[in-house]
C-alpha positions in Angstrom: 99.8 124.0 118.5 97.2 121.5 119.5 94.5 124.1 119.6 95.3 125.0 116.0 95.0 121.4 114.8 91.7 121.1 116.6 90.5 124.2 115.0 91.6 123.0 111.6 90.0 119.8 112.1 86.8 121.3 113.2 86.7 123.5 110.2 87.4 120.7 108.0 84.6 118.5 109.2 82.0 121.2 109.6 82.2 121.3 113.4 82.5 125.2 113.6 80.5 127.5 115.9 78.8 129.1 112.8 77.9 125.5 111.4 76.2 124.6 114.8 74.3 128.0 115.0 73.1 127.5 111.3 72.0 123.9 111.9 70.1 124.9 115.2 68.3 127.7 113.2 67.3 125.4 110.3 65.9 122.9 112.9 64.0 125.6 114.7 62.6 127.0 111.4 61.4 123.5 110.4 59.7 122.9 113.7 58.0 126.3 113.3 56.9 125.6 109.8 55.6 122.1 110.8 53.6 123.8 113.7 52.0 126.3 111.5 50.9 123.6 108.9 49.5 121.3 111.8 47.6 124.4 113.4 46.2 125.5 109.9 45.0 121.9 109.1 43.4 121.4 112.5 41.7 124.9 112.0 40.6 124.0 108.5 39.3 120.4 109.5 37.5 122.1 112.6 35.7 124.7 110.7 34.7 122.5 107.8 31.8 121.1 109.8 30.0 118.0 109.1 28.1 117.9 105.8 25.0 115.7 105.8 26.0 112.3 104.4 23.9 110.4 102.1 24.2 106.5 101.9 22.2 104.2 99.6 22.3 100.4 99.9 20.8 98.1 97.3 18.5 95.6 98.9 17.1 93.6 95.8 15.7 93.7 92.4 12.9 92.0 90.5 12.9 91.4 86.8 9.5 92.0 85.3 10.0 90.8 81.5 6.4 90.9 80.6 6.4 94.7 81.3 10.0 95.5 80.1 10.9 96.8 83.5 13.0 96.1 86.6 11.8 96.8 90.2 14.8 98.0 92.3 14.7 98.0 96.2 17.1 100.0 98.4 17.6 101.5 101.6 18.4 105.2 101.9 20.2 106.7 105.0 20.1 110.6 105.1 19.9 113.1 108.0 16.3 114.0 108.7 14.8 117.1 106.9 16.7 116.9 103.7 15.3 116.1 100.3 17.3 113.7 98.4 17.5 112.4 94.6 18.8 109.1 93.4 19.6 107.6 90.2 18.2 104.0 89.7 19.6 102.0 86.8 18.9 98.7 85.1 21.7 96.8 83.3 21.8 93.9 81.0 24.2 90.9 81.1 27.0 92.9 79.6 26.5 95.6 82.3 25.2 98.2 79.7 22.8 100.5 81.0 19.4 99.7 79.5 17.3 102.0 81.5 17.5 104.6 84.3 15.4 106.9 86.3 16.0 109.9 88.6 14.0 109.6 91.9 13.3 112.6 94.0 12.7 111.8 97.5 11.0 114.2 99.8 12.4 115.1 103.1 11.3 113.0 106.3 11.8 112.9 109.9 13.2 109.4 109.7 16.9 108.7 109.3 16.8 105.4 107.5 14.1 104.6 104.8 13.4 101.9 102.4 12.2 102.4 98.8 11.2 100.4 95.7 11.1 101.9 92.2 10.2 100.5 88.8 12.6 101.4 85.9 11.4 100.9 82.3 14.0 99.3 80.0 14.9 99.5 76.2 16.2 95.9 76.1 16.0 92.9 78.4 17.7 93.6 81.7 19.6 91.5 84.0 19.7 93.6 87.2 18.9 96.9 88.7 21.0 99.0 91.0 21.3 102.4 92.7 23.9 104.4 91.0 24.3 107.2 93.5 22.2 109.6 95.7 22.7 113.3 96.6 21.1 116.0 98.6 18.7 118.4 96.6 
């Protein structure tokens, strides 16, 4: 009689042998799925390889109001042997672009280089900055 009551209580509260087996199989399936995703991510990240990174940092600007131009200075960090292009922009006091120029930079054996470029403007400029650079 006690065994029947125990079996009835186990069935009521989900402690049967079938339930434990199902829970164990779900746990194993989840662990296998996690392991597959983790291995796939490691392989994808490892085979992706490192692409050369380009980094440009503004170092200053000079306003040349008599020539309606801005002289922008920046440093460029790019792996040696890569040609690069950069967009140099001039802004007015409302941060509206009043002049811009694409500068093509030849490959070099140096990693870090400094540049200065003059950008002609349509209206009086307030500042000059590097917008972005990319490998060509």
